[in-house]
Biopython code that builds the backbone (N, CA, C, O; Angstrom):
import numpy as np
from Bio.PDB.StructureBuilder import StructureBuilder

atoms = [
    (1, "UNK", "N", (-24.681, -69.934, 37.931)),
    (1, "UNK", "CA", (-23.996, -70.801, 37.205)),
    (1, "UNK", "C", (-23.649, -70.450, 35.659)),
    (1, "UNK", "O", (-22.586, -70.697, 35.089)),
    (2, "UNK", "N", (-24.794, -69.816, 35.115)),
    (2, "UNK", "CA", (-24.713, -69.354, 33.724)),
    (2, "UNK", "C", (-23.616, -68.315, 33.490)),
    (2, "UNK", "O", (-22.850, -68.313, 32.527)),
    (3, "UNK", "N", (-23.640, -67.403, 34.525)),
    (3, "UNK", "CA", (-22.629, -66.361, 34.351)),
    (3, "UNK", "C", (-21.276, -66.956, 34.506)),
    (3, "UNK", "O", (-20.402, -66.446, 33.806)),
    (4, "UNK", "N", (-20.926, -67.957, 35.303)),
    (4, "UNK", "CA", (-19.751, -68.531, 35.436)),
    (4, "UNK", "C", (-19.288, -69.221, 34.171)),
    (4, "UNK", "O", (-18.111, -69.089, 33.837)),
    (5, "UNK", "N", (-20.116, -69.946, 33.442)),
    (5, "UNK", "CA", (-19.778, -70.445, 32.208)),
    (5, "UNK", "C", (-19.458, -69.401, 31.121)),
    (5, "UNK", "O", (-18.488, -69.575, 30.384)),
    (6, "UNK", "N", (-20.305, -68.248, 30.999)),
    (6, "UNK", "CA", (-20.049, -67.212, 30.257)),
    (6, "UNK", "C", (-18.719, -66.612, 30.506)),
    (6, "UNK", "O", (-18.012, -66.278, 29.556)),
    (7, "UNK", "N", (-18.363, -66.465, 31.668)),
    (7, "UNK", "CA", (-16.970, -65.891, 31.914)),
    (7, "UNK", "C", (-15.924, -66.816, 31.626)),
    (7, "UNK", "O", (-14.831, -66.384, 31.259)),
    (8, "UNK", "N", (-16.149, -68.135, 31.759)),
    (8, "UNK", "CA", (-15.180, -69.026, 31.386)),
    (8, "UNK", "C", (-15.063, -69.044, 29.839)),
    (8, "UNK", "O", (-13.929, -69.075, 29.361)),
    (9, "UNK", "N", (-16.192, -69.026, 28.979)),
    (9, "UNK", "CA", (-15.987, -68.906, 27.632)),
    (9, "UNK", "C", (-15.207, -67.722, 27.118)),
    (9, "UNK", "O", (-14.416, -67.855, 26.185)),
    (10, "UNK", "N", (-15.431, -66.509, 27.742)),
    (10, "UNK", "CA", (-14.916, -65.314, 27.430)),
    (10, "UNK", "C", (-13.430, -65.319, 27.786)),
    (10, "UNK", "O", (-12.667, -64.725, 27.024)),
    (11, "UNK", "N", (-12.995, -65.868, 28.760)),
    (11, "UNK", "CA", (-11.609, -66.013, 29.140)),
    (11, "UNK", "C", (-10.874, -66.968, 28.105)),
    (11, "UNK", "O", (-9.744, -66.772, 27.659)),
    (12, "UNK", "N", (-11.625, -67.926, 27.831)),
    (12, "UNK", "CA", (-10.897, -69.044, 26.814)),
    (12, "UNK", "C", (-10.758, -68.104, 25.428)),
    (12, "UNK", "O", (-9.674, -67.961, 24.862)),
    (13, "UNK", "N", (-11.916, -67.528, 24.993)),
    (13, "UNK", "CA", (-11.723, -66.778, 23.622)),
    (13, "UNK", "C", (-10.558, -65.671, 23.753)),
    (13, "UNK", "O", (-9.790, -65.424, 22.823)),
    (14, "UNK", "N", (-10.510, -65.074, 24.922)),
    (14, "UNK", "CA", (-9.314, -63.887, 25.088)),
    (14, "UNK", "C", (-8.088, -64.695, 25.057)),
    (14, "UNK", "O", (-7.171, -64.246, 24.369)),
    (15, "UNK", "N", (-7.912, -65.747, 25.644)),
    (15, "UNK", "CA", (-6.635, -66.493, 25.693)),
    (15, "UNK", "C", (-6.209, -67.004, 24.174)),
    (15, "UNK", "O", (-5.057, -67.054, 23.744)),
    (16, "UNK", "N", (-7.281, -67.329, 23.546)),
    (16, "UNK", "CA", (-6.913, -67.851, 22.040)),
    (16, "UNK", "C", (-6.569, -66.563, 21.263)),
    (16, "UNK", "O", (-5.628, -66.585, 20.471)),
    (17, "UNK", "N", (-7.299, -65.434, 21.457)),
    (17, "UNK", "CA", (-6.861, -64.293, 20.671)),
    (17, "UNK", "C", (-5.546, -63.688, 21.024)),
    (17, "UNK", "O", (-4.900, -63.084, 20.169)),
    (18, "UNK", "N", (-5.141, -63.818, 22.197)),
    (18, "UNK", "CA", (-3.846, -63.332, 22.732)),
    (18, "UNK", "C", (-2.735, -64.381, 22.078)),
    (18, "UNK", "O", (-1.676, -63.983, 21.594)),
    (19, "UNK", "N", (-3.091, -65.641, 22.129)),
    (19, "UNK", "CA", (-2.127, -66.512, 21.417)),
    (19, "UNK", "C", (-2.124, -66.318, 19.901)),
    (19, "UNK", "O", (-1.029, -66.479, 19.363)),
    (20, "UNK", "N", (-3.020, -66.044, 19.225)),
    (20, "UNK", "CA", (-3.072, -65.676, 17.802)),
    (20, "UNK", "C", (-2.176, -64.582, 17.556)),
    (20, "UNK", "O", (-1.220, -64.714, 16.792)),
    (21, "UNK", "N", (-2.465, -63.343, 18.251)),
    (21, "UNK", "CA", (-1.625, -62.207, 18.061)),
    (21, "UNK", "C", (-0.077, -62.462, 18.368)),
    (21, "UNK", "O", (0.791, -61.949, 17.661)),
    (22, "UNK", "N", (0.193, -63.201, 19.352)),
    (22, "UNK", "CA", (1.583, -63.519, 19.760)),
    (22, "UNK", "C", (2.160, -64.319, 18.634)),
    (22, "UNK", "O", (3.327, -64.071, 18.332)),
    (23, "UNK", "N", (1.553, -65.186, 18.008)),
    (23, "UNK", "CA", (2.062, -66.071, 17.105)),
    (23, "UNK", "C", (2.202, -65.409, 15.771)),
    (23, "UNK", "O", (3.038, -65.777, 14.945)),
    (24, "UNK", "N", (1.256, -64.298, 15.556)),
    (24, "UNK", "CA", (1.342, -63.511, 14.339)),
    (24, "UNK", "C", (2.522, -62.580, 14.416)),
    (24, "UNK", "O", (3.115, -62.244, 13.391)),
    (25, "UNK", "N", (2.867, -62.164, 15.588)),
    (25, "UNK", "CA", (3.914, -61.245, 15.913)),
    (25, "UNK", "C", (5.335, -61.967, 15.720)),
    (25, "UNK", "O", (6.252, -61.435, 15.094)),
    (26, "UNK", "N", (5.416, -63.096, 16.256)),
    (26, "UNK", "CA", (6.583, -63.940, 16.021)),
    (26, "UNK", "C", (6.761, -64.251, 14.669)),
    (26, "UNK", "O", (7.883, -64.145, 14.173)),
    (27, "UNK", "N", (5.736, -64.647, 13.961)),
    (27, "UNK", "CA", (5.812, -64.951, 12.583)),
    (27, "UNK", "C", (6.246, -63.853, 11.653)),
    (27, "UNK", "O", (6.953, -64.133, 10.684)),
    (28, "UNK", "N", (5.848, -62.570, 11.902)),
    (28, "UNK", "CA", (6.296, -61.388, 11.438)),
    (28, "UNK", "C", (7.799, -61.117, 11.672)),
    (28, "UNK", "O", (8.479, -60.721, 10.724)),
    (29, "UNK", "N", (8.317, -61.299, 12.816)),
    (29, "UNK", "CA", (9.503, -60.983, 13.218)),
    (29, "UNK", "C", (10.474, -62.115, 12.429)),
    (29, "UNK", "O", (11.492, -61.769, 11.831)),
    (30, "UNK", "N", (10.079, -63.332, 12.500)),
    (30, "UNK", "CA", (10.954, -64.463, 11.771)),
    (30, "UNK", "C", (11.020, -64.212, 10.317)),
    (30, "UNK", "O", (12.042, -64.518, 9.703)),
    (31, "UNK", "N", (9.948, -63.646, 9.684)),
    (31, "UNK", "CA", (9.891, -63.291, 8.191)),
    (31, "UNK", "C", (10.832, -62.126, 8.066)),
    (31, "UNK", "O", (11.652, -62.122, 7.148)),
    (32, "UNK", "N", (10.772, -61.185, 8.888)),
    (32, "UNK", "CA", (11.509, -59.891, 8.776)),
    (32, "UNK", "C", (13.138, -60.316, 8.824)),
    (32, "UNK", "O", (14.000, -60.018, 7.998)),
    (33, "UNK", "N", (13.268, -61.030, 9.936)),
    (33, "UNK", "CA", (14.778, -61.542, 10.196)),
    (33, "UNK", "C", (15.443, -62.230, 9.150)),
    (33, "UNK", "O", (16.660, -62.190, 8.964)),
    (34, "UNK", "N", (14.495, -62.958, 8.369)),
    (34, "UNK", "CA", (14.944, -63.719, 7.502)),
    (34, "UNK", "C", (15.027, -63.240, 6.016)),
    (34, "UNK", "O", (15.419, -63.946, 5.087)),
    (35, "UNK", "N", (14.599, -61.931, 5.915)),
    (35, "UNK", "CA", (14.594, -61.416, 4.522)),
    (35, "UNK", "C", (15.758, -60.911, 4.180)),
    (35, "UNK", "O", (16.460, -60.518, 5.112)),
    (36, "UNK", "N", (16.256, -60.784, 2.869)),
    (36, "UNK", "CA", (17.212, -60.260, 2.432)),
    (36, "UNK", "C", (17.379, -58.721, 2.578)),
    (36, "UNK", "O", (18.477, -58.176, 2.684)),
    (37, "UNK", "N", (16.299, -58.137, 2.572)),
    (37, "UNK", "CA", (16.221, -56.663, 2.889)),
    (37, "UNK", "C", (16.828, -56.334, 4.353)),
    (37, "UNK", "O", (17.722, -55.509, 4.540)),
    (38, "UNK", "N", (16.253, -57.048, 5.286)),
    (38, "UNK", "CA", (16.642, -57.011, 6.725)),
    (38, "UNK", "C", (18.099, -57.306, 6.918)),
    (38, "UNK", "O", (18.760, -56.673, 7.741)),
    (39, "UNK", "N", (18.601, -58.233, 6.191)),
    (39, "UNK", "CA", (19.988, -58.590, 6.337)),
    (39, "UNK", "C", (20.885, -57.436, 5.833)),
    (39, "UNK", "O", (21.833, -57.010, 6.492)),
    (40, "UNK", "N", (20.548, -56.990, 4.706)),
    (40, "UNK", "CA", (21.248, -55.644, 4.118)),
    (40, "UNK", "C", (21.159, -54.586, 4.948)),
    (40, "UNK", "O", (22.174, -53.905, 5.099)),
    (41, "UNK", "N", (20.011, -54.251, 5.610)),
    (41, "UNK", "CA", (19.984, -53.120, 6.423)),
    (41, "UNK", "C", (20.632, -53.318, 7.709)),
    (41, "UNK", "O", (20.985, -52.317, 8.333)),
    (42, "UNK", "N", (20.840, -54.501, 8.196)),
    (42, "UNK", "CA", (21.488, -54.832, 9.369)),
    (42, "UNK", "C", (22.973, -54.691, 9.182)),
    (42, "UNK", "O", (23.688, -54.184, 10.047)),
    (43, "UNK", "N", (23.468, -55.193, 7.927)),
    (43, "UNK", "CA", (24.792, -55.075, 7.679)),
    (43, "UNK", "C", (25.171, -53.572, 7.491)),
    (43, "UNK", "O", (26.232, -53.117, 7.918)),
    (44, "UNK", "N", (24.339, -52.909, 6.896)),
    (44, "UNK", "CA", (24.724, -51.432, 6.620)),
    (44, "UNK", "C", (24.942, -50.774, 7.969)),
    (44, "UNK", "O", (25.959, -50.121, 8.204)),
    (45, "UNK", "N", (23.997, -50.951, 8.824)),
    (45, "UNK", "CA", (24.120, -50.320, 10.256)),
    (45, "UNK", "C", (25.295, -50.623, 11.019)),
    (45, "UNK", "O", (26.027, -49.820, 11.598)),
    (46, "UNK", "N", (25.404, -52.005, 10.950)),
    (46, "UNK", "CA", (26.434, -52.777, 11.944)),
    (46, "UNK", "C", (27.973, -52.252, 11.481)),
    (46, "UNK", "O", (28.868, -52.165, 12.322)),
    (47, "UNK", "N", (28.179, -51.929, 10.138)),
    (47, "UNK", "CA", (29.454, -51.670, 9.737)),
    (47, "UNK", "C", (29.672, -50.315, 9.289)),
    (47, "UNK", "O", (30.690, -49.951, 8.701)),
    (48, "UNK", "N", (28.592, -49.501, 9.609)),
    (48, "UNK", "CA", (28.676, -48.070, 9.121)),
    (48, "UNK", "C", (29.746, -47.245, 10.173)),
    (48, "UNK", "O", (29.561, -47.272, 11.390)),
    (49, "UNK", "N", (30.717, -46.617, 9.642)),
    (49, "UNK", "CA", (31.570, -45.944, 10.385)),
    (49, "UNK", "C", (31.081, -44.816, 11.302)),
    (49, "UNK", "O", (31.498, -44.595, 12.439)),
    (50, "UNK", "N", (30.099, -44.110, 10.614)),
    (50, "UNK", "CA", (29.499, -42.883, 11.494)),
    (50, "UNK", "C", (28.697, -43.357, 12.606)),
    (50, "UNK", "O", (28.688, -42.672, 13.629)),
    (51, "UNK", "N", (27.900, -44.623, 12.548)),
    (51, "UNK", "CA", (27.232, -45.254, 13.527)),
    (51, "UNK", "C", (28.323, -45.635, 14.608)),
    (51, "UNK", "O", (28.167, -45.230, 15.760)),
    (52, "UNK", "N", (29.305, -46.320, 14.308)),
    (52, "UNK", "CA", (30.267, -46.667, 15.340)),
    (52, "UNK", "C", (30.926, -45.581, 16.011)),
    (52, "UNK", "O", (31.252, -45.695, 17.193)),
    (53, "UNK", "N", (31.180, -44.381, 15.252)),
    (53, "UNK", "CA", (31.611, -43.331, 15.799)),
    (53, "UNK", "C", (30.724, -42.719, 16.925)),
    (53, "UNK", "O", (31.190, -42.276, 17.974)),
    (54, "UNK", "N", (29.491, -42.738, 16.626)),
    (54, "UNK", "CA", (28.349, -42.163, 17.587)),
    (54, "UNK", "C", (28.157, -42.961, 18.752)),
    (54, "UNK", "O", (28.174, -42.530, 19.905)),
    (55, "UNK", "N", (27.962, -44.211, 18.382)),
    (55, "UNK", "CA", (27.370, -45.160, 19.320)),
    (55, "UNK", "C", (28.588, -46.038, 20.113)),
    (55, "UNK", "O", (28.431, -46.398, 21.279)),
    (56, "UNK", "N", (29.643, -46.295, 19.455)),
    (56, "UNK", "CA", (30.666, -47.021, 19.933)),
    (56, "UNK", "C", (30.595, -48.388, 19.630)),
    (56, "UNK", "O", (29.481, -48.903, 19.720)),
    (57, "UNK", "N", (31.589, -49.122, 19.273)),
    (57, "UNK", "CA", (31.598, -50.440, 19.156)),
    (57, "UNK", "C", (31.661, -51.368, 20.175)),
    (57, "UNK", "O", (32.346, -51.061, 21.151)),
    (58, "UNK", "N", (31.040, -52.544, 20.166)),
    (58, "UNK", "CA", (30.376, -53.051, 19.094)),
    (58, "UNK", "C", (28.982, -52.577, 18.955)),
    (58, "UNK", "O", (28.411, -52.218, 19.985)),
    (59, "UNK", "N", (28.268, -52.518, 17.669)),
    (59, "UNK", "CA", (26.926, -51.835, 17.460)),
    (59, "UNK", "C", (26.123, -53.174, 17.373)),
    (59, "UNK", "O", (26.416, -54.098, 16.615)),
    (60, "UNK", "N", (25.009, -53.159, 18.299)),
    (60, "UNK", "CA", (24.129, -54.119, 18.268)),
    (60, "UNK", "C", (22.723, -53.617, 17.435)),
    (60, "UNK", "O", (22.189, -52.527, 17.641)),
    (61, "UNK", "N", (22.290, -54.507, 16.574)),
    (61, "UNK", "CA", (21.088, -53.903, 15.847)),
    (61, "UNK", "C", (19.882, -54.859, 16.031)),
    (61, "UNK", "O", (20.010, -56.076, 15.895)),
    (62, "UNK", "N", (18.626, -54.226, 16.364)),
    (62, "UNK", "CA", (17.476, -55.107, 16.379)),
    (62, "UNK", "C", (16.365, -54.400, 16.034)),
    (62, "UNK", "O", (16.394, -53.190, 15.814)),
    (63, "UNK", "N", (15.174, -55.224, 15.958)),
    (63, "UNK", "CA", (13.820, -54.851, 15.748)),
    (63, "UNK", "C", (13.371, -54.285, 17.154)),
    (63, "UNK", "O", (13.650, -54.937, 18.160)),
    (64, "UNK", "N", (12.738, -53.182, 17.246)),
    (64, "UNK", "CA", (12.084, -52.830, 18.565)),
    (64, "UNK", "C", (10.715, -53.417, 18.760)),
    (64, "UNK", "O", (10.244, -54.263, 18.000)),
    (65, "UNK", "N", (10.146, -52.970, 19.727)),
    (65, "UNK", "CA", (8.733, -53.519, 20.139)),
    (65, "UNK", "C", (7.908, -52.442, 20.108)),
    (65, "UNK", "O", (8.317, -51.468, 20.739)),
    (66, "UNK", "N", (6.796, -52.329, 19.520)),
    (66, "UNK", "CA", (6.350, -53.120, 18.254)),
    (66, "UNK", "C", (7.392, -53.008, 17.138)),
    (66, "UNK", "O", (8.038, -51.976, 16.956)),
    (67, "UNK", "N", (7.510, -53.967, 16.498)),
    (67, "UNK", "CA", (8.314, -54.046, 15.256)),
    (67, "UNK", "C", (7.683, -53.009, 14.184)),
    (67, "UNK", "O", (6.499, -52.921, 13.859)),
    (68, "UNK", "N", (8.787, -52.243, 13.718)),
    (68, "UNK", "CA", (8.466, -51.248, 12.661)),
    (68, "UNK", "C", (9.134, -51.643, 11.301)),
    (68, "UNK", "O", (10.191, -51.115, 10.955)),
    (69, "UNK", "N", (8.522, -52.546, 10.569)),
    (69, "UNK", "CA", (9.227, -53.120, 9.376)),
    (69, "UNK", "C", (8.070, -53.226, 8.338)),
    (69, "UNK", "O", (6.983, -53.663, 8.715)),
    (70, "UNK", "N", (8.264, -52.835, 7.017)),
    (70, "UNK", "CA", (7.618, -52.822, 5.692)),
    (70, "UNK", "C", (8.332, -53.277, 4.755)),
    (70, "UNK", "O", (9.347, -52.634, 4.482)),
    (71, "UNK", "N", (8.072, -54.334, 4.091)),
    (71, "UNK", "CA", (8.656, -54.962, 2.784)),
    (71, "UNK", "C", (7.571, -55.116, 1.963)),
    (71, "UNK", "O", (6.496, -55.633, 2.265)),
    (72, "UNK", "N", (7.975, -54.533, 0.661)),
    (72, "UNK", "CA", (7.032, -54.506, -0.425)),
    (72, "UNK", "C", (7.643, -55.228, -1.512)),
    (72, "UNK", "O", (8.805, -54.922, -1.781)),
    (73, "UNK", "N", (7.039, -56.192, -2.235)),
    (73, "UNK", "CA", (7.556, -56.821, -3.302)),
    (73, "UNK", "C", (6.590, -56.626, -4.553)),
    (73, "UNK", "O", (5.394, -56.395, -4.379)),
    (74, "UNK", "N", (7.106, -56.719, -5.711)),
    (74, "UNK", "CA", (6.138, -56.439, -6.817)),
    (74, "UNK", "C", (7.060, -55.291, -7.787)),
    (74, "UNK", "O", (8.280, -55.126, -7.821)),
    (75, "UNK", "N", (6.169, -54.718, -8.400)),
    (75, "UNK", "CA", (6.600, -53.752, -9.443)),
    (75, "UNK", "C", (7.584, -52.800, -8.912)),
    (75, "UNK", "O", (8.592, -52.577, -9.583)),
    (76, "UNK", "N", (7.407, -52.209, -7.774)),
    (76, "UNK", "CA", (8.369, -51.333, -7.176)),
    (76, "UNK", "C", (8.898, -51.841, -5.812)),
    (76, "UNK", "O", (8.496, -51.262, -4.803)),
    (77, "UNK", "N", (9.709, -52.806, -5.703)),
    (77, "UNK", "CA", (10.026, -53.441, -4.487)),
    (77, "UNK", "C", (10.761, -52.513, -3.559)),
    (77, "UNK", "O", (11.670, -51.847, -4.054)),
    (78, "UNK", "N", (10.498, -52.384, -2.323)),
    (78, "UNK", "CA", (11.285, -51.653, -1.325)),
    (78, "UNK", "C", (10.938, -52.054, -0.058)),
    (78, "UNK", "O", (10.041, -52.879, 0.116)),
    (79, "UNK", "N", (11.677, -51.457, 1.028)),
    (79, "UNK", "CA", (11.723, -51.821, 2.344)),
    (79, "UNK", "C", (11.952, -50.573, 3.295)),
    (79, "UNK", "O", (12.759, -49.681, 3.032)),
    (80, "UNK", "N", (11.227, -50.603, 4.324)),
    (80, "UNK", "CA", (11.557, -49.545, 5.482)),
    (80, "UNK", "C", (11.693, -50.161, 6.844)),
    (80, "UNK", "O", (10.880, -50.996, 7.239)),
    (81, "UNK", "N", (12.588, -49.808, 7.479)),
    (81, "UNK", "CA", (12.893, -50.387, 8.874)),
    (81, "UNK", "C", (13.132, -49.198, 9.832)),
    (81, "UNK", "O", (13.733, -48.188, 9.463)),
    (82, "UNK", "N", (12.619, -49.365, 11.117)),
    (82, "UNK", "CA", (12.868, -48.506, 12.179)),
    (82, "UNK", "C", (13.675, -49.456, 13.068)),
    (82, "UNK", "O", (12.996, -50.264, 13.702)),
    (83, "UNK", "N", (14.936, -49.501, 13.220)),
    (83, "UNK", "CA", (15.809, -50.360, 14.014)),
    (83, "UNK", "C", (16.531, -49.662, 15.086)),
    (83, "UNK", "O", (17.019, -48.542, 14.935)),
    (84, "UNK", "N", (16.589, -50.335, 16.154)),
    (84, "UNK", "CA", (17.372, -49.941, 17.371)),
    (84, "UNK", "C", (18.771, -50.350, 17.204)),
    (84, "UNK", "O", (19.109, -51.438, 16.737)),
    (85, "UNK", "N", (19.645, -49.346, 17.643)),
    (85, "UNK", "CA", (21.021, -49.736, 17.628)),
    (85, "UNK", "C", (21.605, -49.284, 18.814)),
    (85, "UNK", "O", (21.478, -48.116, 19.182)),
    (86, "UNK", "N", (22.376, -50.307, 19.578)),
    (86, "UNK", "CA", (23.133, -49.868, 20.850)),
    (86, "UNK", "C", (24.474, -50.036, 20.587)),
    (86, "UNK", "O", (24.912, -50.915, 19.845)),
    (87, "UNK", "N", (25.174, -49.178, 21.202)),
    (87, "UNK", "CA", (26.720, -49.198, 21.168)),
    (87, "UNK", "C", (27.364, -49.185, 22.671)),
    (87, "UNK", "O", (26.693, -49.088, 23.699)),
    (88, "UNK", "N", (28.646, -49.289, 22.617)),
    (88, "UNK", "CA", (29.178, -49.022, 24.006)),
    (88, "UNK", "C", (29.201, -47.838, 24.681)),
    (88, "UNK", "O", (29.468, -47.756, 25.880)),
    (89, "UNK", "N", (28.863, -46.663, 23.779)),
    (89, "UNK", "CA", (28.800, -45.265, 24.315)),
    (89, "UNK", "C", (27.462, -44.850, 24.454)),
    (89, "UNK", "O", (27.138, -44.215, 25.458)),
    (90, "UNK", "N", (26.437, -45.195, 23.356)),
    (90, "UNK", "CA", (25.152, -44.585, 23.333)),
    (90, "UNK", "C", (24.104, -45.453, 22.462)),
    (90, "UNK", "O", (24.430, -46.428, 21.784)),
    (91, "UNK", "N", (22.982, -45.017, 22.570)),
    (91, "UNK", "CA", (21.914, -45.802, 21.874)),
    (91, "UNK", "C", (21.329, -44.883, 20.876)),
    (91, "UNK", "O", (21.395, -43.667, 21.054)),
    (92, "UNK", "N", (20.735, -45.419, 19.790)),
    (92, "UNK", "CA", (20.039, -44.534, 18.943)),
    (92, "UNK", "C", (19.189, -45.388, 18.153)),
    (92, "UNK", "O", (19.264, -46.597, 18.371)),
    (93, "UNK", "N", (18.268, -44.901, 17.136)),
    (93, "UNK", "CA", (17.481, -45.525, 16.260)),
    (93, "UNK", "C", (17.854, -45.030, 14.792)),
    (93, "UNK", "O", (18.143, -43.879, 14.467)),
    (94, "UNK", "N", (17.781, -46.225, 13.932)),
    (94, "UNK", "CA", (18.014, -45.974, 12.687)),
    (94, "UNK", "C", (16.767, -46.142, 11.853)),
    (94, "UNK", "O", (16.056, -47.133, 12.018)),
    (95, "UNK", "N", (16.450, -45.139, 10.895)),
    (95, "UNK", "CA", (15.340, -45.331, 10.051)),
    (95, "UNK", "C", (16.058, -45.557, 8.839)),
    (95, "UNK", "O", (16.927, -44.762, 8.481)),
    (96, "UNK", "N", (15.770, -46.562, 8.184)),
    (96, "UNK", "CA", (16.533, -46.977, 6.801)),
    (96, "UNK", "C", (15.385, -47.392, 5.853)),
    (96, "UNK", "O", (14.390, -48.018, 6.219)),
    (97, "UNK", "N", (15.663, -46.924, 4.448)),
    (97, "UNK", "CA", (14.918, -47.238, 3.407)),
    (97, "UNK", "C", (15.730, -48.141, 2.407)),
    (97, "UNK", "O", (16.900, -47.771, 2.318)),
    (98, "UNK", "N", (15.456, -49.073, 1.744)),
    (98, "UNK", "CA", (15.935, -49.882, 0.805)),
    (98, "UNK", "C", (15.075, -50.042, -0.557)),
    (98, "UNK", "O", (13.845, -50.054, -0.603)),
    (99, "UNK", "N", (15.943, -50.163, -1.643)),
    (99, "UNK", "CA", (15.180, -50.528, -2.945)),
    (99, "UNK", "C", (15.851, -51.667, -3.351)),
    (99, "UNK", "O", (17.003, -51.924, -3.000)),
    (100, "UNK", "N", (15.027, -52.514, -4.236)),
    (100, "UNK", "CA", (15.536, -53.562, -4.847)),
    (100, "UNK", "C", (15.931, -53.505, -6.305)),
    (100, "UNK", "O", (15.070, -53.210, -7.134)),
    (101, "UNK", "N", (17.069, -53.746, -6.647)),
    (101, "UNK", "CA", (17.371, -53.473, -8.081)),
    (101, "UNK", "C", (18.216, -54.918, -8.452)),
    (101, "UNK", "O", (19.134, -55.406, -7.793)),
    (102, "UNK", "N", (17.725, -55.349, -9.481)),
    (102, "UNK", "CA", (18.147, -56.683, -9.973)),
    (102, "UNK", "C", (18.529, -57.531, -8.865)),
    (102, "UNK", "O", (19.716, -57.756, -8.626)),
    (103, "UNK", "N", (17.598, -58.006, -8.187)),
    (103, "UNK", "CA", (17.741, -58.943, -6.988)),
    (103, "UNK", "C", (18.658, -58.473, -5.971)),
    (103, "UNK", "O", (18.931, -59.259, -5.065)),
    (104, "UNK", "N", (19.166, -57.346, -5.972)),
    (104, "UNK", "CA", (19.925, -56.794, -4.807)),
    (104, "UNK", "C", (19.247, -55.701, -4.065)),
    (104, "UNK", "O", (18.631, -54.821, -4.665)),
    (105, "UNK", "N", (19.350, -55.742, -2.757)),
    (105, "UNK", "CA", (18.808, -54.702, -1.958)),
    (105, "UNK", "C", (19.855, -53.615, -1.690)),
    (105, "UNK", "O", (20.937, -53.899, -1.177)),
    (106, "UNK", "N", (19.516, -52.351, -2.047)),
    (106, "UNK", "CA", (20.476, -51.274, -1.656)),
    (106, "UNK", "C", (19.875, -50.298, -0.831)),
    (106, "UNK", "O", (18.673, -50.038, -0.854)),
    (107, "UNK", "N", (20.754, -49.732, -0.064)),
    (107, "UNK", "CA", (20.119, -48.545, 0.819)),
    (107, "UNK", "C", (19.847, -47.420, 0.139)),
    (107, "UNK", "O", (20.776, -47.028, -0.567)),
    (108, "UNK", "N", (18.812, -46.743, 0.128)),
    (108, "UNK", "CA", (18.559, -45.586, -0.575)),
    (108, "UNK", "C", (18.661, -44.417, 0.272)),
    (108, "UNK", "O", (19.134, -43.377, -0.186)),
    (109, "UNK", "N", (18.200, -44.509, 1.639)),
    (109, "UNK", "CA", (18.401, -43.485, 2.643)),
    (109, "UNK", "C", (18.432, -44.106, 4.032)),
    (109, "UNK", "O", (17.825, -45.133, 4.335)),
    (110, "UNK", "N", (19.188, -43.391, 4.839)),
    (110, "UNK", "CA", (19.399, -43.866, 6.270)),
    (110, "UNK", "C", (19.709, -42.716, 7.076)),
    (110, "UNK", "O", (20.475, -41.842, 6.672)),
    (111, "UNK", "N", (19.082, -42.674, 8.329)),
    (111, "UNK", "CA", (19.296, -41.621, 9.181)),
    (111, "UNK", "C", (19.342, -42.131, 10.629)),
    (111, "UNK", "O", (18.369, -42.769, 11.031)),
    (112, "UNK", "N", (20.322, -41.924, 11.402)),
    (112, "UNK", "CA", (20.489, -42.127, 12.820)),
    (112, "UNK", "C", (19.971, -41.065, 13.672)),
    (112, "UNK", "O", (20.283, -39.885, 13.513)),
    (113, "UNK", "N", (19.050, -41.552, 14.723)),
    (113, "UNK", "CA", (18.589, -40.482, 15.578)),
    (113, "UNK", "C", (19.188, -40.897, 16.992)),
    (113, "UNK", "O", (18.901, -41.948, 17.566)),
    (114, "UNK", "N", (19.966, -40.033, 17.423)),
    (114, "UNK", "CA", (20.442, -40.220, 18.975)),
    (114, "UNK", "C", (19.451, -40.134, 19.907)),
    (114, "UNK", "O", (18.337, -39.759, 19.540)),
    (115, "UNK", "N", (19.693, -40.465, 21.247)),
    (115, "UNK", "CA", (18.832, -40.302, 22.189)),
    (115, "UNK", "C", (18.740, -38.822, 22.600)),
    (115, "UNK", "O", (17.820, -38.475, 23.340)),
    (116, "UNK", "N", (19.564, -38.012, 22.197)),
    (116, "UNK", "CA", (19.468, -36.484, 22.514)),
    (116, "UNK", "C", (18.566, -35.908, 21.429)),
    (116, "UNK", "O", (18.178, -34.742, 21.507)),
    (117, "UNK", "N", (18.257, -36.637, 20.509)),
    (117, "UNK", "CA", (17.260, -36.038, 19.459)),
    (117, "UNK", "C", (18.141, -35.561, 18.107)),
    (117, "UNK", "O", (17.575, -35.243, 17.062)),
    (118, "UNK", "N", (19.491, -35.554, 18.255)),
    (118, "UNK", "CA", (20.321, -35.267, 17.253)),
    (118, "UNK", "C", (20.137, -36.181, 16.078)),
    (118, "UNK", "O", (20.071, -37.381, 16.346)),
    (119, "UNK", "N", (20.045, -35.828, 14.848)),
    (119, "UNK", "CA", (19.835, -36.710, 13.641)),
    (119, "UNK", "C", (21.118, -36.617, 12.647)),
    (119, "UNK", "O", (21.588, -35.559, 12.227)),
    (120, "UNK", "N", (21.532, -37.741, 12.390)),
    (120, "UNK", "CA", (22.791, -37.793, 11.626)),
    (120, "UNK", "C", (22.571, -38.499, 10.306)),
    (120, "UNK", "O", (22.268, -39.684, 10.449)),
    (121, "UNK", "N", (22.644, -38.089, 9.106)),
    (121, "UNK", "CA", (22.610, -38.808, 7.737)),
    (121, "UNK", "C", (23.561, -39.839, 7.511)),
    (121, "UNK", "O", (24.765, -39.617, 7.645)),
    (122, "UNK", "N", (23.076, -41.043, 7.149)),
    (122, "UNK", "CA", (24.153, -42.139, 6.958)),
    (122, "UNK", "C", (24.344, -42.276, 5.642)),
    (122, "UNK", "O", (25.438, -42.650, 5.220)),
    (123, "UNK", "N", (23.262, -41.981, 4.772)),
    (123, "UNK", "CA", (23.324, -42.039, 3.400)),
    (123, "UNK", "C", (22.413, -41.058, 2.630)),
    (123, "UNK", "O", (22.414, -41.051, 1.399)),
]
sb = StructureBuilder()
sb.init_structure("model")
sb.init_model(0)
sb.init_chain("A")
sb.init_seg("    ")
for serial, (resi, resn, name, xyz) in enumerate(atoms, 1):
    if name == "N":
        sb.init_residue(resn, " ", resi, " ")
    sb.init_atom(name, np.array(xyz, "f"), 0.0, 1.0, " ", f" {name:<3s}", serial, name[0])
structure = sb.get_structure()
């Protein structure tokens, strides 16, 4: 009987821990998707002619799982994203770095990696 109660408590704690982790991940994704830095990165990739040429139109851009996003505010604001990009011809991954200047996010560096491993500089 005691071991049954202990198992029940352990399972309940595990369920709560999983719920907290899922809620944290969803919160991180929502924060990222709603950030100005992400919107700028998304726009840059979705409208980039080199990306369209390699992947084909239309280009779909999204965070992968697990999400690879870093946004820093403060004295030297910057952001880095590892975004999945899918087109009608191919798939790839874009690593993009942005800097914030006078309340505007600008792409500092971007690179597309195709599924073949070929890397293409976008900026």
